[in-house]
VMD Tcl script that builds the backbone (N, CA, C; Angstrom):
set m [mol new atoms 336]
animate dup $m
set s [atomselect $m all]
$s set {name element resname resid chain x y z} {
  {N N MET 1 A 25.851 42.597 13.277}
  {CA C MET 1 A 25.474 43.213 14.364}
  {C C MET 1 A 26.461 44.289 14.765}
  {N N ASN 2 A 25.852 45.454 14.947}
  {CA C ASN 2 A 26.246 46.633 15.371}
  {C C ASN 2 A 26.846 46.765 16.709}
  {N N SER 3 A 28.093 47.253 16.754}
  {CA C SER 3 A 28.605 47.630 18.244}
  {C C SER 3 A 27.851 48.760 18.846}
  {N N PRO 4 A 27.964 49.030 20.056}
  {CA C PRO 4 A 27.478 50.106 20.740}
  {C C PRO 4 A 28.002 51.392 20.334}
  {N N ARG 5 A 29.292 51.351 19.810}
  {CA C ARG 5 A 29.677 52.647 19.338}
  {C C ARG 5 A 29.067 52.999 18.010}
  {N N GLU 6 A 28.922 51.904 17.297}
  {CA C GLU 6 A 28.357 52.012 15.838}
  {C C GLU 6 A 26.925 52.463 16.018}
  {N N ARG 7 A 26.133 51.954 17.114}
  {CA C ARG 7 A 24.801 52.377 17.165}
  {C C ARG 7 A 24.827 53.832 17.688}
  {N N LEU 8 A 25.618 54.121 18.700}
  {CA C LEU 8 A 25.614 55.396 19.134}
  {C C LEU 8 A 26.023 56.428 17.941}
  {N N ALA 9 A 26.834 56.273 17.089}
  {CA C ALA 9 A 27.166 56.983 15.914}
  {C C ALA 9 A 25.928 57.252 15.097}
  {N N GLN 10 A 25.186 56.084 14.882}
  {CA C GLN 10 A 24.105 56.194 13.912}
  {C C GLN 10 A 22.950 57.059 14.474}
  {N N ILE 11 A 22.674 56.803 15.894}
  {CA C ILE 11 A 21.791 57.713 16.507}
  {C C ILE 11 A 22.079 59.116 16.629}
  {N N LEU 12 A 23.400 59.447 16.802}
  {CA C LEU 12 A 23.803 60.801 16.815}
  {C C LEU 12 A 23.688 61.517 15.112}
  {N N LYS 13 A 23.823 60.509 14.230}
  {CA C LYS 13 A 23.930 61.038 13.091}
  {C C LYS 13 A 22.400 61.435 12.550}
  {N N ASP 14 A 21.415 60.457 13.016}
  {CA C ASP 14 A 20.190 60.735 12.768}
  {C C ASP 14 A 19.676 62.128 13.412}
  {N N ALA 15 A 20.057 62.126 14.729}
  {CA C ALA 15 A 19.711 63.518 15.569}
  {C C ALA 15 A 20.168 64.725 14.974}
  {N N LEU 16 A 21.375 64.697 14.412}
  {CA C LEU 16 A 21.811 65.753 13.720}
  {C C LEU 16 A 21.170 66.460 12.667}
  {N N LYS 17 A 20.597 65.838 12.068}
  {CA C LYS 17 A 19.532 66.263 10.879}
  {C C LYS 17 A 18.617 67.166 11.380}
  {N N ASP 18 A 18.885 68.475 10.848}
  {CA C ASP 18 A 17.973 69.598 10.910}
  {C C ASP 18 A 17.279 69.790 12.394}
  {N N ALA 19 A 18.116 69.496 13.397}
  {CA C ALA 19 A 17.767 69.721 14.753}
  {C C ALA 19 A 18.353 70.974 15.290}
  {N N PRO 20 A 17.603 71.848 16.137}
  {CA C PRO 20 A 18.100 72.812 16.714}
  {C C PRO 20 A 19.142 72.490 17.980}
  {N N PRO 21 A 20.185 73.260 18.364}
  {CA C PRO 21 A 21.062 72.900 19.233}
  {C C PRO 21 A 20.611 72.396 20.503}
  {N N GLU 22 A 19.670 72.843 21.071}
  {CA C GLU 22 A 19.003 72.501 22.325}
  {C C GLU 22 A 18.419 71.080 22.314}
  {N N GLU 23 A 17.735 70.793 21.134}
  {CA C GLU 23 A 17.132 69.595 20.958}
  {C C GLU 23 A 18.168 68.462 20.718}
  {N N LEU 24 A 19.216 69.007 19.993}
  {CA C LEU 24 A 20.368 68.024 19.610}
  {C C LEU 24 A 21.088 67.613 20.860}
  {N N LYS 25 A 21.331 68.492 21.796}
  {CA C LYS 25 A 22.029 68.176 23.029}
  {C C LYS 25 A 21.170 67.166 23.905}
  {N N LYS 26 A 20.008 67.463 23.978}
  {CA C LYS 26 A 19.047 66.634 24.679}
  {C C LYS 26 A 18.922 65.094 24.108}
  {N N ASN 27 A 18.817 65.083 22.829}
  {CA C ASN 27 A 18.896 63.808 22.026}
  {C C ASN 27 A 20.194 63.057 22.159}
  {N N ALA 28 A 21.148 63.759 22.326}
  {CA C ALA 28 A 22.521 63.174 22.348}
  {C C ALA 28 A 22.640 62.535 23.815}
  {N N ARG 29 A 22.190 63.216 24.790}
  {CA C ARG 29 A 22.303 62.817 26.219}
  {C C ARG 29 A 21.321 61.533 26.210}
  {N N ALA 30 A 20.198 61.753 25.791}
  {CA C ALA 30 A 19.332 60.504 25.779}
  {C C ALA 30 A 19.701 59.232 25.249}
  {N N ALA 31 A 20.405 59.497 23.998}
  {CA C ALA 31 A 21.018 58.490 23.211}
  {C C ALA 31 A 22.161 57.847 23.990}
  {N N ALA 32 A 22.929 58.493 24.512}
  {CA C ALA 32 A 24.243 58.199 25.459}
  {C C ALA 32 A 23.817 57.541 26.548}
  {N N ALA 33 A 22.673 57.852 27.211}
  {CA C ALA 33 A 22.274 57.421 28.505}
  {C C ALA 33 A 21.442 55.900 28.187}
  {N N ALA 34 A 20.778 55.875 26.813}
  {CA C ALA 34 A 20.151 54.632 26.649}
  {C C ALA 34 A 21.223 53.534 26.246}
  {N N ILE 35 A 22.346 53.940 25.538}
  {CA C ILE 35 A 23.362 52.914 25.392}
  {C C ILE 35 A 24.085 52.684 26.534}
  {N N LEU 36 A 24.338 53.362 27.254}
  {CA C LEU 36 A 25.087 53.080 28.623}
  {C C LEU 36 A 24.224 52.164 29.567}
  {N N ALA 37 A 22.846 52.512 29.579}
  {CA C ALA 37 A 22.015 51.480 30.209}
  {C C ALA 37 A 22.033 50.003 29.758}
  {N N ARG 38 A 21.951 50.013 28.464}
  {CA C ARG 38 A 22.089 48.581 27.934}
  {C C ARG 38 A 23.321 47.921 28.224}
  {N N LEU 39 A 24.387 48.760 28.372}
  {CA C LEU 39 A 25.739 48.254 28.643}
  {C C LEU 39 A 25.953 47.862 30.167}
  {N N ASN 40 A 25.070 48.185 30.914}
  {CA C ASN 40 A 24.944 47.744 32.351}
  {C C ASN 40 A 26.305 48.436 32.921}
  {N N VAL 41 A 26.558 49.583 32.904}
  {CA C VAL 41 A 27.807 50.317 33.406}
  {C C VAL 41 A 27.349 51.134 34.569}
  {N N ALA 42 A 28.143 51.111 35.696}
  {CA C ALA 42 A 27.710 52.059 36.832}
  {C C ALA 42 A 28.045 53.476 36.677}
  {N N ASP 43 A 27.383 54.319 37.452}
  {CA C ASP 43 A 27.701 55.830 37.273}
  {C C ASP 43 A 28.955 56.001 38.210}
  {N N ARG 44 A 29.547 57.119 38.288}
  {CA C ARG 44 A 30.771 57.493 38.941}
  {C C ARG 44 A 30.566 57.352 40.547}
  {N N GLU 45 A 29.318 57.752 40.848}
  {CA C GLU 45 A 29.111 57.745 42.342}
  {C C GLU 45 A 29.050 56.335 42.873}
  {N N GLU 46 A 28.293 55.545 42.100}
  {CA C GLU 46 A 28.274 53.924 42.458}
  {C C GLU 46 A 29.652 53.413 42.414}
  {N N PHE 47 A 30.353 53.543 41.475}
  {CA C PHE 47 A 31.772 53.182 41.227}
  {C C PHE 47 A 32.547 53.484 42.487}
  {N N ASP 48 A 32.710 54.808 42.796}
  {CA C ASP 48 A 33.370 55.274 43.952}
  {C C ASP 48 A 32.814 54.501 45.204}
  {N N PHE 49 A 31.684 54.251 45.357}
  {CA C PHE 49 A 31.110 53.615 46.618}
  {C C PHE 49 A 31.560 52.208 46.410}
  {N N ARG 50 A 31.669 51.591 45.381}
  {CA C ARG 50 A 32.011 50.256 45.435}
  {C C ARG 50 A 33.490 50.076 45.869}
  {N N CYS 51 A 34.132 51.094 45.168}
  {CA C CYS 51 A 35.840 51.100 45.277}
  {C C CYS 51 A 36.118 51.102 46.858}
  {N N GLU 52 A 35.305 52.104 47.465}
  {CA C GLU 52 A 35.448 52.292 48.936}
  {C C GLU 52 A 35.153 50.941 49.697}
  {N N MET 53 A 34.094 50.324 49.313}
  {CA C MET 53 A 33.660 49.123 50.024}
  {C C MET 53 A 34.708 48.065 49.665}
  {N N LEU 54 A 35.235 47.946 48.563}
  {CA C LEU 54 A 36.275 47.043 48.308}
  {C C LEU 54 A 37.546 47.150 49.032}
  {N N GLU 55 A 37.930 48.474 49.215}
  {CA C GLU 55 A 39.054 48.804 50.184}
  {C C GLU 55 A 38.880 48.234 51.538}
  {N N GLN 56 A 37.632 48.702 51.976}
  {CA C GLN 56 A 37.326 48.374 53.545}
  {C C GLN 56 A 37.432 46.748 53.617}
  {N N THR 57 A 36.789 46.047 52.668}
  {CA C THR 57 A 36.807 44.467 52.669}
  {C C THR 57 A 38.172 43.962 52.783}
  {N N ALA 58 A 38.896 44.705 51.820}
  {CA C ALA 58 A 40.447 44.100 51.665}
  {C C ALA 58 A 41.036 44.305 53.069}
  {N N ALA 59 A 41.004 45.319 53.735}
  {CA C ALA 59 A 41.510 45.607 54.877}
  {C C ALA 59 A 41.148 44.747 55.945}
  {N N ARG 60 A 39.609 44.572 56.109}
  {CA C ARG 60 A 39.105 43.415 57.020}
  {C C ARG 60 A 39.751 42.137 56.712}
  {N N LEU 61 A 39.833 41.662 55.497}
  {CA C LEU 61 A 40.208 40.512 55.098}
  {C C LEU 61 A 41.761 40.443 55.555}
  {N N ARG 62 A 42.673 41.431 55.465}
  {CA C ARG 62 A 44.005 41.226 56.028}
  {C C ARG 62 A 43.972 41.200 57.566}
  {N N GLU 63 A 43.178 41.883 58.201}
  {CA C GLU 63 A 43.190 41.986 59.663}
  {C C GLU 63 A 42.687 40.529 60.012}
  {N N LEU 64 A 41.631 39.885 59.448}
  {CA C LEU 64 A 41.352 38.457 59.767}
  {C C LEU 64 A 42.369 37.509 59.398}
  {N N GLU 65 A 43.097 37.580 58.429}
  {CA C GLU 65 A 44.250 36.800 57.922}
  {C C GLU 65 A 45.197 36.839 59.166}
  {N N GLU 66 A 45.588 38.229 59.568}
  {CA C GLU 66 A 46.529 38.154 60.594}
  {C C GLU 66 A 46.070 37.436 61.918}
  {N N ARG 67 A 45.019 37.696 62.125}
  {CA C ARG 67 A 44.290 37.073 63.406}
  {C C ARG 67 A 44.409 35.599 63.278}
  {N N ILE 68 A 43.909 34.960 62.294}
  {CA C ILE 68 A 44.063 33.423 62.043}
  {C C ILE 68 A 45.672 32.990 62.228}
  {N N VAL 69 A 46.557 33.662 61.585}
  {CA C VAL 69 A 48.006 33.341 61.954}
  {C C VAL 69 A 48.339 33.351 63.348}
  {N N HIS 70 A 47.850 34.606 63.967}
  {CA C HIS 70 A 47.989 34.588 65.381}
  {C C HIS 70 A 47.416 33.404 66.260}
  {N N LEU 71 A 46.103 33.242 65.893}
  {CA C LEU 71 A 45.570 31.963 66.639}
  {C C LEU 71 A 46.133 30.614 66.306}
  {N N GLU 72 A 46.651 30.425 65.083}
  {CA C GLU 72 A 47.173 29.243 64.814}
  {C C GLU 72 A 48.567 29.063 65.648}
  {N N LYS 73 A 49.186 30.289 65.740}
  {CA C LYS 73 A 50.574 30.203 66.656}
  {C C LYS 73 A 50.222 29.952 67.959}
  {N N SER 74 A 49.365 30.451 68.487}
  {CA C SER 74 A 48.874 30.552 69.803}
  {C C SER 74 A 48.325 29.077 70.153}
  {N N GLY 75 A 47.415 28.689 68.984}
  {CA C GLY 75 A 46.876 27.183 69.177}
  {C C GLY 75 A 47.862 26.010 69.222}
  {N N LYS 76 A 49.017 26.401 68.344}
  {CA C LYS 76 A 50.020 25.317 68.468}
  {C C LYS 76 A 50.772 25.351 69.746}
  {N N THR 77 A 50.827 26.364 70.340}
  {CA C THR 77 A 51.548 26.465 71.814}
  {C C THR 77 A 50.607 25.783 72.977}
  {N N ALA 78 A 49.208 26.183 72.677}
  {CA C ALA 78 A 48.257 25.601 73.447}
  {C C ALA 78 A 48.218 24.126 73.517}
  {N N LYS 79 A 48.393 23.601 72.123}
  {CA C LYS 79 A 48.308 22.251 71.853}
  {C C LYS 79 A 49.255 21.487 72.593}
  {N N ALA 80 A 50.564 22.121 72.422}
  {CA C ALA 80 A 51.815 21.688 73.024}
  {C C ALA 80 A 51.698 21.568 74.555}
  {N N ASP 81 A 50.976 22.546 75.077}
  {CA C ASP 81 A 50.679 22.647 76.649}
  {C C ASP 81 A 49.844 21.448 77.004}
  {N N LYS 82 A 48.735 21.345 76.097}
  {CA C LYS 82 A 47.720 20.445 76.562}
  {C C LYS 82 A 48.325 18.827 76.548}
  {N N THR 83 A 49.182 18.552 75.540}
  {CA C THR 83 A 49.804 17.479 75.295}
  {C C THR 83 A 50.851 17.021 76.389}
  {N N ALA 84 A 51.370 18.080 76.678}
  {CA C ALA 84 A 52.342 18.080 78.043}
  {C C ALA 84 A 51.712 17.613 79.327}
  {N N LYS 85 A 50.569 18.378 79.486}
  {CA C LYS 85 A 49.716 18.151 80.530}
  {C C LYS 85 A 49.051 16.996 80.701}
  {N N ALA 86 A 48.818 16.378 79.491}
  {CA C ALA 86 A 48.093 14.978 79.446}
  {C C ALA 86 A 49.017 14.072 79.641}
  {N N GLU 87 A 50.498 14.070 79.198}
  {CA C GLU 87 A 51.343 13.178 79.497}
  {C C GLU 87 A 51.614 13.269 80.918}
  {N N LYS 88 A 51.641 14.325 81.539}
  {CA C LYS 88 A 52.200 14.410 83.027}
  {C C LYS 88 A 50.924 13.886 83.744}
  {N N SER 89 A 49.737 14.182 83.461}
  {CA C SER 89 A 48.647 13.439 84.318}
  {C C SER 89 A 48.689 11.991 84.151}
  {N N GLU 90 A 49.020 11.305 82.853}
  {CA C GLU 90 A 49.103 9.996 82.769}
  {C C GLU 90 A 50.071 9.391 83.775}
  {N N LYS 91 A 51.089 10.153 83.804}
  {CA C LYS 91 A 52.079 9.479 84.745}
  {C C LYS 91 A 51.764 9.512 86.187}
  {N N THR 92 A 50.878 10.610 86.653}
  {CA C THR 92 A 50.525 10.547 87.969}
  {C C THR 92 A 49.117 9.934 88.190}
  {N N ALA 93 A 48.492 9.358 87.129}
  {CA C ALA 93 A 47.259 8.518 87.167}
  {C C ALA 93 A 47.303 7.504 88.160}
  {N N ALA 94 A 46.028 7.146 88.632}
  {CA C ALA 94 A 45.969 5.855 89.498}
  {C C ALA 94 A 46.529 4.635 88.889}
  {N N PRO 95 A 47.069 3.883 89.739}
  {CA C PRO 95 A 47.501 2.554 89.285}
  {C C PRO 95 A 46.425 1.836 88.691}
  {N N ALA 96 A 46.741 0.611 87.929}
  {CA C ALA 96 A 45.850 -0.217 87.380}
  {C C ALA 96 A 44.910 -0.892 88.386}
  {N N GLY 97 A 43.658 -0.941 88.195}
  {CA C GLY 97 A 42.688 -1.699 89.177}
  {C C GLY 97 A 42.238 -0.765 90.183}
  {N N ARG 98 A 42.674 0.674 90.056}
  {CA C ARG 98 A 42.015 1.652 91.007}
  {C C ARG 98 A 41.413 2.729 90.205}
  {N N LYS 99 A 40.330 3.211 90.599}
  {CA C LYS 99 A 39.499 4.277 89.920}
  {C C LYS 99 A 39.426 5.562 90.816}
  {N N THR 100 A 39.600 6.619 90.384}
  {CA C THR 100 A 39.328 7.740 91.078}
  {C C THR 100 A 37.850 8.340 91.084}
  {N N THR 101 A 37.245 8.582 92.225}
  {CA C THR 101 A 35.789 9.047 92.072}
  {C C THR 101 A 35.728 10.385 91.743}
  {N N LYS 102 A 34.507 10.900 92.060}
  {CA C LYS 102 A 34.333 12.351 91.696}
  {C C LYS 102 A 34.702 13.099 92.874}
  {N N THR 103 A 34.929 12.743 93.992}
  {CA C THR 103 A 35.363 13.302 95.103}
  {C C THR 103 A 36.903 13.445 95.014}
  {N N GLY 104 A 37.576 12.698 94.212}
  {CA C GLY 104 A 38.971 12.507 94.189}
  {C C GLY 104 A 39.498 11.283 95.070}
  {N N ALA 105 A 38.545 10.630 95.742}
  {CA C ALA 105 A 38.986 9.367 96.538}
  {C C ALA 105 A 39.285 8.078 95.575}
  {N N LYS 106 A 40.165 7.528 96.045}
  {CA C LYS 106 A 40.476 6.323 95.253}
  {C C LYS 106 A 39.653 5.036 95.775}
  {N N GLU 107 A 39.046 4.292 94.994}
  {CA C GLU 107 A 38.474 3.185 95.318}
  {C C GLU 107 A 38.848 1.942 94.582}
  {N N THR 108 A 39.046 0.875 95.390}
  {CA C THR 108 A 39.579 -0.301 94.600}
  {C C THR 108 A 38.393 -1.184 94.009}
  {N N LYS 109 A 38.550 -2.192 93.094}
  {CA C LYS 109 A 37.628 -2.998 92.498}
  {C C LYS 109 A 36.626 -3.590 93.627}
  {N N SER 110 A 37.282 -3.891 94.670}
  {CA C SER 110 A 36.458 -4.602 95.906}
  {C C SER 110 A 35.448 -3.640 96.594}
  {N N GLN 111 A 35.694 -2.393 96.370}
  {CA C GLN 111 A 34.817 -1.305 96.970}
  {C C GLN 111 A 33.694 -1.284 95.993}
  {N N LYS 112 A 33.732 -1.460 94.812}
  {CA C LYS 112 A 32.521 -1.135 93.993}
  {C C LYS 112 A 31.400 -1.991 94.335}
}
mol reanalyze $m
mol bondsrecalc $m
mol representation Tube
mol addrep $m
């Protein structure tokens, strides 16, 4: 099996036989384009565009990672605050046998 380089060399060798310079140039470009198309390579414009998109994506990823770290830190603080509030509310909760109604009034089991 011939490599792309060997195929290109063979195509160019065949094209060089008795061809005028303009036709040679045209054939060489066509041969090179055909081989590059088979190799599935990107042109310079597409490559530059993809590089730019990759840089933007990497920057956005760094921003989101920083945001996650910030949210995790503030989440730990908020979680600690919630835990402290829950413990405080448990201490001030109604005694056993009493229930707080929606209006905040306390009723005993006999009032139910």
